[in-house]
N, C-alpha and C positions, 0 to 999 in steps of 0.2 A: 299318103301311103304309110302304113304302120310298120315299124321295125319289128322283126320277129325276135323276141327276147329269149326264146328257147331255140337253140340251134346246135348242129354238129358241124365241126370243121375238121376236114381231113388235112393233116399236116405232115410233111416229111422233115426230117432233121438230119443234117450231115455234118454238124459241128462237133459237139462233145460226144454225141452218139450217132449211129447211122441206122436209120430205119424210117418207119412210117406209123402213124397212129391217128386216133380220133380224139378231139377235144370236145367235151360236152358242156354246153352252157345252159343254165336255167336262170331266167330273169336277168340276162346279161352278165351273169357271174360264172366264171369257170369253176366247175365243181368236180370234174374228173377227167383224167386222160388215160387212155389205154394205148400202149405203144408196143410195136414189134421192132425189136433191136436186132438187125441183121448181123452185126459184128459179134454180139454176145450170144445170139441165138436164144433170145428170151422174149417173153411177152409179159408186160407188167401193167399194173393199174396203180395210178397215183391219184389220191383224192385230195381235194382242196377245201372240202366242207366236212365238218365234224361228223355229221350223221347223214348217211345215205341209206334209204330203205333197200331191203333185199330185192324187192320188185324192180326198183329203179336200176340197181346194179345189174340185175339179170337183163334188163332192157338194153343197157349200155353195152354189155358183152355181146348181145345179139347184133347190135348195130356194128360193132367192131368186126364181128365174123362176116357180116354181109358186105361191108365196105372195104376191108383190108384183106388182101390175099394172105392165106394162112402160111404158105411156104416162105421160108427165109430165102433171101438172095445169097447165093454162095459165090463170093467174089474170088475165091481161090480157084474155082473151076471155070471161070469165064475166059 
């Protein structure tokens, strides 16, 4: 069985930040992360590769929008 070298991992983080995001791997290399931070009420992109094409970045954003709920979790009103 062949390992998929291109993959998307959905990951939550509750240590230094609190939220959920997607990690995008190409050829087993982490190249970008898009993260929804529920504490800061922000959505950010962190890139780990010097150049990423606009088409690829648009694809990554669509994956994020499909996989991660858009609404922030409001811990103050729970």
